C-alpha positions as a Markdown table, in Angstrom:
| # | Residue | x | y | z |
|---|---|---|---|---|
| 1 | Met | 37.5 | -0.4 | 21.0 |
| 2 | Gln | 34.7 | -1.8 | 18.8 |
| 3 | Pro | 31.3 | -1.7 | 20.5 |
| 4 | Leu | 30.8 | -5.5 | 20.5 |
| 5 | Ser | 34.4 | -6.4 | 21.0 |
| 6 | Gly | 34.6 | -9.7 | 22.9 |
| 7 | Lys | 30.9 | -10.4 | 22.7 |
| 8 | Gln | 29.5 | -13.6 | 21.4 |
| 9 | Leu | 26.5 | -13.0 | 19.0 |
| 10 | Ala | 24.2 | -15.8 | 17.8 |
| 11 | Val | 21.8 | -14.9 | 15.0 |
| 12 | Ile | 19.0 | -17.3 | 14.4 |
| 13 | Gly | 18.0 | -16.9 | 10.8 |
| 14 | Gly | 21.4 | -15.4 | 10.0 |
| 15 | Ser | 21.8 | -16.6 | 6.4 |
| 16 | Arg | 19.9 | -13.9 | 4.5 |
| 17 | Gly | 17.9 | -10.7 | 4.6 |
| 18 | Val | 17.9 | -8.9 | 8.0 |
| 19 | Gly | 19.7 | -11.8 | 9.6 |
| 20 | Arg | 22.7 | -11.6 | 7.2 |
| 21 | Gln | 22.9 | -7.8 | 7.8 |
| 22 | Ile | 23.1 | -8.4 | 11.5 |
| 23 | Val | 25.8 | -11.1 | 11.1 |
| 24 | Glu | 27.9 | -8.7 | 9.0 |
| 25 | Ala | 27.3 | -5.8 | 11.4 |
| 26 | Gly | 28.4 | -8.1 | 14.3 |
| 27 | Ile | 31.6 | -8.9 | 12.6 |
| 28 | Arg | 32.3 | -5.3 | 11.8 |
| 29 | Glu | 31.7 | -4.3 | 15.4 |
| 30 | Gly | 34.1 | -6.9 | 16.8 |
| 31 | Ala | 31.8 | -9.7 | 17.9 |
| 32 | Arg | 32.4 | -13.4 | 17.5 |
| 33 | Val | 29.4 | -14.4 | 15.4 |
| 34 | Leu | 27.5 | -17.6 | 14.9 |
| 35 | Ala | 25.0 | -17.6 | 12.0 |
| 36 | Val | 22.2 | -20.2 | 12.4 |
| 37 | Ala | 19.9 | -21.3 | 9.7 |
| 38 | Arg | 18.3 | -24.4 | 8.2 |
| 39 | Arg | 20.0 | -24.6 | 4.8 |
| 40 | Glu | 23.6 | -25.7 | 5.1 |
| 41 | Asp | 24.5 | -24.8 | 1.5 |
| 42 | Val | 23.4 | -21.2 | 2.1 |
| 43 | Leu | 25.3 | -21.0 | 5.3 |
| 44 | Leu | 28.5 | -22.3 | 3.7 |
| 45 | Gln | 28.2 | -19.7 | 1.0 |
| 46 | Leu | 27.7 | -17.1 | 3.7 |
| 47 | Ala | 30.9 | -18.3 | 5.4 |
| 48 | Arg | 32.8 | -17.9 | 2.2 |
| 49 | Glu | 31.6 | -14.4 | 1.8 |
| 50 | Val | 31.8 | -13.1 | 5.4 |
| 51 | Thr | 35.2 | -13.7 | 6.8 |
| 52 | Gly | 35.4 | -14.8 | 10.4 |
| 53 | Ile | 31.9 | -16.1 | 11.1 |
| 54 | Glu | 30.9 | -19.5 | 12.3 |
| 55 | Val | 27.8 | -21.3 | 11.0 |
| 56 | Phe | 25.5 | -24.0 | 12.2 |
| 57 | Ser | 22.7 | -25.7 | 10.3 |
| 58 | Val | 19.6 | -26.6 | 12.3 |
| 59 | Asp | 15.8 | -26.3 | 11.9 |
| 60 | Ala | 15.1 | -23.6 | 14.5 |
| 61 | Thr | 11.5 | -24.8 | 14.9 |
| 62 | Asp | 12.7 | -28.0 | 16.4 |
| 63 | Glu | 12.2 | -28.2 | 20.2 |
| 64 | Asp | 15.9 | -29.2 | 20.7 |
| 65 | Ala | 17.3 | -26.4 | 18.5 |
| 66 | Pro | 18.1 | -24.0 | 21.3 |
| 67 | Ser | 20.0 | -26.7 | 23.3 |
| 68 | Lys | 22.1 | -27.5 | 20.2 |
| 69 | Val | 22.9 | -23.8 | 19.6 |
| 70 | Phe | 23.7 | -23.2 | 23.3 |
| 71 | Glu | 26.1 | -26.2 | 23.3 |
| 72 | Leu | 28.1 | -24.4 | 20.6 |
| 73 | Val | 28.0 | -20.9 | 22.2 |
| 74 | Gln | 26.7 | -19.2 | 25.3 |
| 75 | Pro | 25.8 | -16.0 | 23.6 |
| 76 | Asp | 26.1 | -12.5 | 25.1 |
| 77 | Ile | 23.6 | -11.4 | 22.5 |
| 78 | Leu | 21.0 | -13.7 | 20.9 |
| 79 | Val | 19.0 | -12.4 | 18.0 |
| 80 | Leu | 15.8 | -14.2 | 16.8 |
| 81 | Cys | 15.0 | -13.2 | 13.2 |
| 82 | Ala | 14.1 | -16.5 | 11.5 |
| 83 | Gly | 10.7 | -16.8 | 10.0 |
| 84 | Ala | 8.5 | -17.7 | 7.0 |
| 85 | Ile | 7.3 | -15.6 | 4.1 |
| 86 | Pro | 3.6 | -15.1 | 4.7 |
| 87 | Pro | 0.9 | -15.3 | 2.1 |
| 88 | Ala | -0.2 | -12.1 | 0.2 |
| 89 | Thr | -3.8 | -13.0 | -0.2 |
| 90 | Pro | -7.1 | -11.9 | 1.4 |
| 91 | Leu | -8.4 | -13.9 | 4.3 |
| 92 | Gln | -11.3 | -15.6 | 2.5 |
| 93 | Gln | -8.9 | -17.1 | -0.1 |
| 94 | Leu | -6.6 | -18.8 | 2.4 |
| 95 | Ser | -6.5 | -22.3 | 3.9 |
| 96 | Trp | -5.8 | -22.7 | 7.6 |
| 97 | Gln | -2.3 | -24.0 | 6.7 |
| 98 | Glu | -1.5 | -20.9 | 4.7 |
| 99 | Phe | -3.0 | -18.6 | 7.4 |
| 100 | Ala | -1.0 | -20.3 | 10.1 |
| 101 | Val | 2.5 | -20.5 | 8.5 |
| 102 | Asn | 4.0 | -17.8 | 10.6 |
| 103 | Trp | 2.6 | -19.3 | 13.8 |
| 104 | Glu | 4.3 | -22.6 | 12.9 |
| 105 | Thr | 7.6 | -20.9 | 12.3 |
| 106 | Asp | 8.1 | -17.3 | 13.7 |
| 107 | Val | 6.1 | -18.0 | 16.9 |
| 108 | Lys | 7.4 | -21.5 | 17.4 |
| 109 | Ile | 11.0 | -20.5 | 17.1 |
| 110 | Thr | 10.5 | -17.6 | 19.5 |
| 111 | Phe | 8.7 | -19.9 | 22.0 |
| 112 | His | 11.4 | -22.5 | 22.0 |
| 113 | Phe | 14.3 | -20.1 | 22.3 |
| 114 | Leu | 12.7 | -17.9 | 25.0 |
| 115 | Lys | 11.7 | -20.9 | 27.0 |
| 116 | Ser | 15.2 | -22.3 | 26.8 |
| 117 | Ala | 16.7 | -18.9 | 27.7 |
| 118 | Leu | 14.6 | -18.9 | 30.9 |
| 119 | Ser | 14.8 | -22.5 | 31.8 |
| 120 | Gln | 18.5 | -23.3 | 31.2 |
| 121 | Pro | 18.9 | -20.4 | 32.0 |
| 122 | Leu | 21.2 | -18.3 | 29.9 |
| 123 | Pro | 23.8 | -16.4 | 32.0 |
| 124 | Ala | 22.8 | -13.2 | 33.7 |
| 125 | Gly | 23.5 | -10.3 | 31.5 |
| 126 | Thr | 22.5 | -12.0 | 28.2 |
| 127 | Thr | 20.5 | -9.9 | 25.8 |
| 128 | Ile | 17.8 | -11.5 | 23.7 |
| 129 | Ile | 16.6 | -9.5 | 20.8 |
| 130 | Val | 13.4 | -10.6 | 19.0 |
| 131 | Ile | 12.8 | -9.2 | 15.5 |
| 132 | Ser | 9.1 | -8.7 | 15.2 |
| 133 | Ser | 7.4 | -6.4 | 12.6 |
| 134 | Gly | 5.6 | -3.1 | 12.4 |
| 135 | Ala | 2.7 | -5.1 | 11.1 |
| 136 | Ala | 2.2 | -6.3 | 14.7 |
| 137 | Leu | 1.1 | -2.7 | 15.6 |
| 138 | Ala | -0.8 | -1.8 | 12.4 |
| 139 | Gly | -2.1 | -5.1 | 11.1 |
| 140 | Ser | -1.6 | -6.6 | 7.7 |
| 141 | Pro | -4.9 | -7.7 | 6.1 |
| 142 | Ile | -3.6 | -9.8 | 3.2 |
| 143 | Ser | -0.8 | -11.7 | 5.0 |
| 144 | Gly | -2.9 | -14.2 | 6.9 |
| 145 | Gly | -1.8 | -14.7 | 10.5 |
| 146 | Tyr | 1.5 | -12.8 | 10.0 |
| 147 | Ala | 0.6 | -9.6 | 12.0 |
| 148 | Gly | -0.9 | -11.6 | 14.8 |
| 149 | Ser | 2.1 | -13.9 | 15.0 |
| 150 | Lys | 4.5 | -10.9 | 15.2 |
| 151 | Arg | 2.3 | -9.3 | 17.9 |
| 152 | Thr | 2.5 | -12.6 | 19.8 |
| 153 | Gln | 6.3 | -12.4 | 19.6 |
| 154 | Met | 6.0 | -9.0 | 21.4 |
| 155 | Phe | 3.8 | -10.5 | 24.1 |
| 156 | Met | 6.2 | -13.5 | 24.6 |
| 157 | Ala | 9.2 | -11.2 | 25.0 |
| 158 | Asn | 7.3 | -9.2 | 27.5 |
| 159 | Tyr | 6.3 | -12.3 | 29.4 |
| 160 | Ala | 9.9 | -13.5 | 29.3 |
| 161 | Gln | 11.2 | -10.3 | 30.7 |
| 162 | Lys | 8.7 | -10.4 | 33.6 |
| 163 | Glu | 9.7 | -14.0 | 34.3 |
| 164 | Ser | 13.4 | -13.1 | 34.3 |
| 165 | Asp | 12.7 | -10.2 | 36.7 |
| 166 | Arg | 10.6 | -12.4 | 39.0 |
| 167 | Leu | 13.2 | -15.1 | 39.1 |
| 168 | Lys | 16.1 | -12.7 | 39.3 |
| 169 | Leu | 17.8 | -14.2 | 36.2 |
| 170 | Gly | 19.3 | -10.9 | 35.0 |
| 171 | Leu | 18.3 | -11.4 | 31.3 |
| 172 | Arg | 17.3 | -8.6 | 29.0 |
| 173 | Phe | 14.6 | -9.1 | 26.4 |
| 174 | Ile | 14.1 | -6.5 | 23.7 |
| 175 | Thr | 11.8 | -6.4 | 20.7 |
| 176 | Leu | 12.5 | -4.6 | 17.4 |
| 177 | Ala | 9.6 | -3.9 | 15.0 |
| 178 | Pro | 10.9 | -2.8 | 11.6 |
| 179 | Arg | 8.5 | -1.2 | 9.1 |
| 180 | Ile | 8.4 | -2.7 | 5.6 |
| 181 | Met | 11.9 | -3.0 | 4.1 |
| 182 | Ser | 12.0 | -2.9 | 0.3 |
| 183 | Asp | 15.5 | -4.4 | 0.2 |
| 184 | Thr | 14.5 | -7.7 | 1.7 |
| 185 | Glu | 12.7 | -10.7 | 0.1 |
| 186 | Leu | 9.9 | -10.3 | 2.7 |
| 187 | Gly | 9.6 | -6.6 | 2.0 |
| 188 | Arg | 9.5 | -7.0 | -1.8 |
| 189 | His | 6.9 | -9.7 | -1.4 |
| 190 | Ala | 4.7 | -7.4 | 0.7 |
| 191 | Ile | 5.1 | -4.5 | -1.8 |
| 192 | Thr | 4.2 | -6.7 | -4.7 |
| 193 | Gly | 1.2 | -8.2 | -2.9 |
| 194 | Tyr | -0.2 | -4.9 | -1.6 |
| 195 | Ser | 0.2 | -3.1 | -4.9 |
| 196 | Arg | -1.6 | -5.9 | -6.7 |
| 197 | Tyr | -4.4 | -5.9 | -4.0 |
| 198 | Leu | -4.8 | -2.2 | -4.2 |
| 199 | Gly | -4.6 | -2.0 | -8.0 |
| 200 | Ile | -1.7 | 0.5 | -8.0 |
| 201 | Ser | 1.9 | 0.3 | -9.2 |
| 202 | Glu | 4.6 | -1.0 | -6.9 |
| 203 | Ala | 6.3 | 2.4 | -7.1 |
| 204 | Asp | 3.2 | 4.2 | -6.0 |
| 205 | Phe | 2.7 | 1.8 | -3.1 |
| 206 | Ser | 6.3 | 2.2 | -2.0 |
| 207 | Asn | 6.1 | 5.9 | -2.2 |
| 208 | Ser | 3.1 | 5.9 | 0.1 |
| 209 | Leu | 5.1 | 4.2 | 2.9 |
| 210 | Ala | 6.4 | 6.5 | 5.5 |
| 211 | Ser | 9.9 | 6.2 | 7.0 |
| 212 | Arg | 10.9 | 2.9 | 5.3 |
| 213 | Pro | 14.0 | 1.4 | 7.0 |
| 214 | Thr | 16.5 | -0.8 | 5.2 |
| 215 | Ser | 17.8 | -4.1 | 6.6 |
| 216 | Ser | 21.0 | -2.3 | 7.4 |
| 217 | Asn | 19.0 | 0.1 | 9.6 |
| 218 | Val | 17.8 | -2.9 | 11.5 |
| 219 | Ala | 21.3 | -4.3 | 11.9 |
| 220 | Thr | 22.4 | -0.9 | 13.2 |
| 221 | Ala | 19.5 | -0.9 | 15.7 |
| 222 | Val | 20.7 | -4.3 | 17.0 |
| 223 | Val | 24.1 | -2.9 | 17.6 |
| 224 | Glu | 22.7 | 0.2 | 19.3 |
| 225 | Val | 20.5 | -1.7 | 21.7 |
| 226 | Ser | 23.3 | -4.2 | 22.4 |
| 227 | Lys | 25.7 | -1.5 | 23.5 |
| 228 | Asp | 23.4 | -0.3 | 26.3 |
| 229 | Pro | 20.8 | -3.1 | 26.8 |
| 230 | Asp | 19.7 | -2.0 | 30.2 |
| 231 | Gln | 18.4 | 1.2 | 28.7 |
| 232 | Phe | 16.1 | -0.8 | 26.4 |
| 233 | Lys | 15.3 | -3.8 | 28.6 |
| 234 | Gly | 11.7 | -5.0 | 28.2 |
| 235 | Lys | 10.9 | -2.4 | 25.5 |
| 236 | Val | 9.4 | -2.7 | 22.0 |
| 237 | Leu | 11.1 | -0.4 | 19.5 |
| 238 | Val | 9.9 | 0.5 | 16.1 |
| 239 | Val | 12.7 | 0.7 | 13.5 |
| 240 | Ser | 12.3 | 3.2 | 10.7 |
| 241 | Glu | 14.8 | 5.1 | 8.5 |
| 242 | Lys | 14.7 | 7.8 | 11.3 |
| 243 | Gly | 16.0 | 5.4 | 13.9 |
| 244 | Leu | 14.4 | 3.9 | 17.0 |
| 245 | Glu | 11.1 | 4.8 | 18.5 |
| 246 | Ala | 9.8 | 3.2 | 21.7 |
| 247 | Val | 6.2 | 1.9 | 21.7 |
| 248 | Pro | 4.4 | 3.2 | 24.8 |
């Protein structure tokens, strides 16, 4: 039997990048998959290219986005990987609006969906996976508030797990923190920005990065933790090309 056979998987930010890889992995592993994103045209193209998925267009930063999604599906696995491309500019050259873009997207989306998961609540046994970033652990000095926003996602997943345990809701919250992925738009943006900032070639900067994962590695990690979520409940896991590593 396929690992996710019979499971309902909802991917918020499922139209491109890591989200799309997770959608495709879910289908391969036997799940019923709902891909959620803002742009309907991109979702319709995705539905033509990935047989068997369902799609839903909504702005995930809207307060009522979770209720709209949960009316369509009560997910066994909910993955939050939607977010904005951060700046690639030093702090002193940013406006507040540029600095805060990931707080107004990544953090807001996570807040709304975790709050809804706890307050509806989602059924006991549901697994909620937050896609954060390795930048949350190491910092990212030319990406404005990006690293701080991704760290806050980690904190929120931790708070949500404690609330689920306190209220005996039976939910599992897991955070994945991928290192820079050169095969995603965000990863390429970071590589271009840092190589320019450091005055070195993109190849030299890429070669300086240790244990770079691919977006496919992250999708594999989602499947892995979904197979045995109790083992990973409440944990933060770094994703590299070597696999998963728990953060103490």
